[in-house]
C-alpha positions in Angstrom: 0.0 0.0 0.0 1.2 3.5 -0.8 1.2 6.2 1.9 1.9 9.7 0.8 2.5 12.4 3.4 2.4 16.1 2.5 3.1 19.0 4.7 1.7 22.4 3.6 3.7 25.4 4.8 4.8 23.5 8.0 7.5 21.2 9.2 6.1 18.0 10.6 8.4 16.2 13.2 9.6 12.8 12.4 7.9 11.2 15.4 4.5 12.5 14.1 5.2 11.2 10.6 6.0 7.8 12.1 2.9 7.8 14.2 0.8 8.7 11.1 2.3 5.8 9.1 1.6 3.4 12.0 -2.0 4.5 12.1 -2.4 3.8 8.4 -0.7 0.4 8.7 -3.2 -0.6 11.4 -6.1 0.4 9.1 -4.7 -1.9 6.4 -4.9 -4.9 8.8 -8.7 -4.3 9.1 -9.3 -3.6 5.5 -7.0 -5.5 3.1 -8.5 -3.7 0.1 -7.0 -0.4 1.2 -4.9 0.7 -1.8 -3.4 4.1 -0.8 -3.5 6.8 1.8 -2.8 10.5 1.3 -2.2 12.4 4.5 -2.0 16.2 4.4 -0.6 18.2 7.4 -1.4 21.9 7.6 -1.2 24.6 10.2 -3.6 27.6 10.1 -3.3 30.2 12.8 -1.8 27.8 15.4 -4.4 25.2 14.6 -2.9 22.0 13.3 -5.0 20.0 10.8 -4.5 16.5 9.5 -6.6 15.2 6.5 -6.6 11.6 5.3 -7.9 10.5 1.9 -8.1 6.7 1.7 -8.5 4.9 -1.6 -10.3 1.5 -1.2 -10.7 -1.1 -4.0 -14.3 -1.2 -5.3 -15.5 1.6 -3.0 -15.7 5.4 -2.7 -12.8 7.3 -1.3 -12.9 7.9 2.5 -12.0 11.3 3.8 -11.5 12.2 7.5 -9.9 15.1 9.3 -8.5 15.8 12.7 -7.5 19.2 14.2 -6.0 20.4 17.4 -3.3 22.6 18.8 -1.0 19.6 18.9 -0.1 17.2 16.0 -0.5 14.0 18.0 -3.9 15.0 19.3 -5.0 15.9 15.8 -3.8 12.4 14.7 -5.8 10.8 17.6 -8.9 12.6 16.5 -8.3 11.5 12.9 -7.9 7.9 14.1 -11.2 8.0 16.0 -13.0 9.3 12.9 -11.5 6.6 10.7 -12.1 3.8 13.2 
């Protein structure tokens, strides 16, 4: 499965990137038809946003977002919405 991470106008720490990849790998165990995941990290006025677009075989794309003042909290919110 392909995982693409994009950071828009912000530097994303390596530990956050690793945690995001782990999150996507866990999703793949539950849905083996998951083809790719595009994660976009963005910061707007001190609010950190993470958006995930998942491509699944024979299904519509799934889009979810998480936002918080901390990257890891935004990822946790995203994980809850995807789960």
